[in-house]
N, C-alpha and C positions, 0 to 999 in steps of 0.2 A: 734747728730742732723742729720748728714748725713745718718746714718743707718735708722733712722726713716723716713726721707724724701724719701729714695729709696724704702723702703718696704711698706710705706703707700699707694702706688699705688695699692696694692693688697687687701686692706680692712682696717677696723678699727683696730688699734693697741691698746691693753690694756697696754702693757709695752714693753720697748725696752732698752736693756742694753748692753754696750760694756764692756767685762771683762778687768779689769785693776789691776795692782799692783803698787808698789811704783815707778817703772820705767816708767809707762804709760800703754797704751793699750797692751793686751796680744795676739791680733790677732784673737779673736773670740768674738762672742756676741750672744744675744738671742732676738728674737722678738716673743711676745705673741699676737696672733691675737684674735679678738672676735669670729670669726667663723672658723671652720675647713676648709671650702672651700677656705677661704682666704689664709690660711697657705699652702694648697695644690697647689694653683695657684702660690704662691711665690716660692715654692720648684721647681715646674715644669719650671717656667720661669727663675729663677735666678741660679739654680745649674749649675756649669760649666762656668758661665759668668766671665768676668774680672772686677775687682774693684780695682782701683789704680794700674793697670798693673799687678795684680795678679789674677790667676784663683781661684775662691772661691767655697767652698762646702756649699750647703744649703740643709739641710735634716730635717727629723722629730726629734724633741727633744727626747733624751734618757736619762733616769736617770743614775746616777753613777752605781746603781745596775744592770740595763739592760746592760750597756756597759761592766761591769766586767763579767757578764754571757756570753755575746757574745765573749769577749776576751778569756775566759777560753775554750769555745767550739772551737774557732778558733785555739788556741794554741795546743789543743789535736790532731787536724787533719791537720794543715797546715805545709807546708815545705817552705813557702815563707816569705820574709821579706818586709816590707813596707818602702820605701826610699823616703824622701821628701826634699824639699827646696834646691835642688842643682841647679846650673845655667842652664838656658834653653839650652845652646849649648853643654851640657854634653851628651856623647853617651856611648855605651857599651865599647868603647876602652879607656875611660878616666882613668887616673891614679891618685892615691892619692899623695898629695904633703904635 
């Protein structure tokens, strides 16, 4: 309900779903707008905002096939690793414990 309430400010929503498993919410969801312009406004306004004290990513939906294709292209040319969900006060000098 909260996700719907937040994103309905950008336009008419056809469906809104938070992904869950047996333990509860998985930390992501999907909002399907009636109009593309509504989705674009939501992406522009909400990407990088904080929701429940966490910075969120809001972007265009990509199918599993699209994500796999991008991941394959990235893996062939990238030498970087994506590191997420560490504490905010962690810096380059942090050590593993």
